[in-house]
C-alpha positions in Angstrom: 156.2 133.1 46.2 157.4 135.9 48.2 157.9 134.9 52.1 157.5 138.5 53.0 154.2 138.9 51.5 152.6 135.3 52.0 153.4 132.0 53.1 151.9 128.3 53.0 150.6 126.9 56.4 149.0 123.7 57.4 145.8 124.8 59.4 143.5 122.5 61.0 143.8 119.5 58.3 145.4 121.4 55.2 147.3 124.0 53.4 146.1 127.9 53.6 147.3 130.7 52.1 148.3 133.6 55.1 150.4 136.3 55.9 153.6 135.3 58.0 152.4 137.4 61.0 149.2 136.1 60.9 150.4 132.8 61.1 153.0 133.3 63.8 150.2 134.9 65.9 147.6 132.0 65.3 149.9 129.4 66.7 150.9 129.0 70.3 154.5 129.2 71.1 156.4 126.1 71.1 156.8 124.6 74.5 158.6 121.7 76.1 156.5 118.5 75.8 158.6 115.5 76.2 157.2 113.3 73.5 157.8 109.5 73.5 158.5 108.0 69.9 156.3 104.9 69.6 159.6 102.7 68.2 161.4 103.5 71.6 161.1 100.7 74.5 159.3 103.1 76.8 156.5 103.1 74.1 156.2 99.2 74.4 155.9 99.3 78.3 153.0 102.3 78.3 151.1 100.2 75.5 151.4 96.8 77.5 150.0 98.4 80.9 147.7 100.8 79.1 143.8 100.0 80.5 142.7 102.6 77.7 143.8 101.1 74.4 141.0 99.3 72.5 140.7 101.4 69.8 144.5 101.2 69.1 144.2 97.6 67.6 141.2 98.5 65.2 142.9 101.7 64.0 146.1 100.4 63.4 144.8 97.5 61.3 143.5 99.9 59.3 146.1 102.6 59.5 147.4 104.7 56.2 149.6 107.6 55.7 147.8 110.6 54.4 148.8 111.0 50.6 149.5 114.9 50.2 150.4 117.6 52.8 146.5 118.8 52.8 145.1 115.5 53.4 145.5 114.6 57.5 141.6 114.9 57.7 141.0 112.8 55.0 143.4 110.0 55.8 141.9 110.1 59.6 138.5 109.6 58.6 139.3 106.9 56.0 141.0 104.9 58.8 137.9 105.6 61.4 135.4 104.7 59.0 137.2 101.4 58.0 138.0 100.6 61.5 134.3 101.0 62.1 132.5 99.6 58.8 135.0 97.5 57.0 133.7 94.2 58.6 130.1 95.2 58.8 128.4 93.8 55.9 125.2 95.5 56.2 126.8 98.6 55.4 127.9 99.4 51.4 131.4 100.5 51.2 132.7 102.3 48.0 135.2 101.6 45.4 137.7 103.8 44.4 138.7 103.7 40.7 141.6 105.9 41.1 143.4 103.1 42.7 143.6 100.5 39.4 144.1 102.2 36.1 142.1 101.3 32.9 145.3 99.7 31.6 145.6 97.1 34.4 141.9 96.6 34.3 141.9 95.6 30.5 144.3 92.5 31.6 141.9 91.0 33.5 138.9 88.8 32.8 135.7 90.2 32.1 133.5 90.7 35.1 136.4 90.8 37.7 136.5 93.6 40.1 139.9 94.2 41.3 139.1 96.6 43.9 138.3 96.0 47.8 135.1 98.2 48.9 136.6 100.6 51.5 136.9 104.0 52.2 140.1 105.9 50.8 141.2 109.1 50.7 139.5 110.0 47.4 136.7 108.4 47.6 135.9 110.2 51.0 135.1 113.2 48.9 131.2 112.0 47.7 128.5 114.1 46.9 127.1 114.3 50.3 130.4 115.0 52.1 131.3 117.7 49.4 128.3 119.4 50.3 130.0 120.7 53.4 133.7 120.8 51.6 134.7 119.6 48.3 138.4 118.4 47.2 138.8 121.6 45.4 137.8 123.8 48.2 140.3 121.7 50.3 142.9 122.6 47.8 141.7 126.4 47.9 138.9 126.7 45.3 136.5 129.5 46.7 133.1 128.2 47.5 131.9 131.1 45.3 133.2 133.7 43.3 134.3 136.6 45.1 134.6 134.3 48.5 137.9 134.0 50.1 139.9 131.1 49.8 139.5 128.2 52.7 142.2 125.6 52.5 142.3 122.3 54.4 139.9 121.2 56.3 138.8 122.6 59.7 137.6 120.6 62.6 134.1 121.5 62.4 134.0 120.8 58.5 135.2 117.4 59.4 132.6 117.1 61.9 130.0 117.6 59.1 131.7 115.5 56.3 131.6 112.4 58.8 128.0 113.4 59.9 127.1 113.2 56.4 128.3 109.6 55.9 125.9 108.5 58.7 128.1 108.6 61.5 127.7 109.6 65.3 130.0 112.5 65.5 130.3 114.8 68.8 132.2 118.1 68.2 134.2 119.1 71.0 136.0 122.8 70.6 138.5 123.2 73.3 137.7 126.7 74.0 137.3 128.3 77.9 134.0 126.6 78.2 135.7 123.3 77.9 137.7 122.4 81.0 140.8 120.3 81.0 139.4 117.8 83.5 136.4 117.2 81.4 138.7 116.7 77.9 140.9 114.3 79.8 138.2 112.3 80.8 136.1 111.9 77.7 139.2 111.1 75.6 140.0 108.4 78.5 136.4 107.0 78.4 136.5 106.6 74.7 139.5 104.9 74.5 138.6 101.9 76.9 135.0 101.4 74.9 135.0 99.6 71.9 133.2 101.0 68.3 133.8 104.6 69.3 136.9 106.7 68.4 138.5 109.9 68.9 140.0 112.2 66.2 142.1 115.2 67.7 142.9 118.5 65.8 146.0 120.0 67.5 149.1 122.7 67.0 152.2 120.7 66.6 154.3 123.6 67.5 152.7 123.3 71.1 154.0 119.4 71.3 157.7 120.5 70.0 157.1 119.8 66.2 157.4 121.6 63.2 154.5 122.6 61.2 151.3 124.0 61.8 147.6 122.3 62.6 147.3 118.7 62.4 144.6 115.8 62.3 145.1 112.4 63.5 143.5 109.7 65.4 143.8 109.1 69.1 145.3 105.1 69.8 145.7 104.7 73.8 146.1 106.5 77.1 148.7 105.7 79.5 147.9 106.2 83.5 151.4 105.8 84.9 152.9 108.5 82.4 149.8 110.5 82.1 150.1 110.4 78.3 147.9 109.6 75.0 149.4 107.8 71.8 148.9 110.0 68.7 149.1 107.8 65.3 150.2 110.4 63.5 149.0 110.3 60.0 152.0 112.2 58.4 155.0 109.7 58.7 157.0 111.7 56.7 159.6 113.5 59.4 157.0 112.8 62.4 156.2 109.3 63.9 153.6 108.1 66.1 154.1 109.4 69.8 152.9 109.5 73.3 152.4 113.0 74.2 151.5 114.3 77.6 148.0 114.6 78.6 148.5 118.5 79.7 150.6 119.1 76.5 148.0 117.7 74.1 145.2 119.8 75.7 147.1 122.5 75.4 148.0 121.8 71.7 144.3 121.4 70.9 143.0 124.6 73.0 145.0 126.8 70.3 143.2 129.0 67.7 142.6 127.6 64.1 141.3 130.1 61.3 137.4 130.5 62.8 137.6 129.2 66.3 139.6 126.9 68.6 140.7 123.4 67.4 139.8 120.6 69.6 138.4 116.6 68.7 135.6 114.7 67.5 134.0 111.8 69.3 133.2 109.1 66.5 130.7 106.0 66.6 128.4 104.7 64.1 125.2 106.3 63.4 121.9 104.8 64.5 120.9 104.1 61.0 123.6 101.9 60.2 123.5 100.3 63.7 119.7 99.3 63.1 120.7 97.7 59.6 123.2 95.7 61.2 120.9 94.3 63.5 118.2 93.2 60.8 
């Protein structure tokens, strides 16, 4: 593929085919953004003193890395869905037959099910979520003949896919109508309360990272350093890292293919909550 004609860019949460000039225009220029890696001693200090880290332990317990370059959205969704539902016996969880081959299954005693019921990046694409966007469309298949390719998963699309799972999802687009102070306050409030999570969609270059748009869960906030912990679902060249609040907000306040990026506030839906109390 000739780079003078087209190039691949990670948009929002996946791969899209765009021109180099368009790609550069869409992404904000890199800015100094002193990231602190999760593996550094300073990170331990921040997490220990944090008063906004309830979500971290649940997310870390269910964490998994994305299986391919287009699946930061599905990986993040699987982590959050499992954090919300894996211990809730009142909610049926799907199996993923792709994780256990037929040759291996043939070796087991009759009637033995080797798989755990849980959400994966593969079974995230069920009939309901695929009405919003299918696996094939994530990889670039047009929705209908003659329509443009729309690779990856935009934040609004992920919102619809999670809502199709029965979750209560609030979409927050970081445009000019959403002040920085409101964004910061909502993120902090979510991180100190149980049973709800934050999914962020941001542009890596604004944080001084290589790449394009990305999706990951948010794990904690440290008041003293005024920084948020990003649980990056791509460990291939990236790490979990603390980002300054202002820099992270700037990274979310960037244009994707249709509208600005932003974040999702996610909790269990009312129907599942009702069944859990019966």
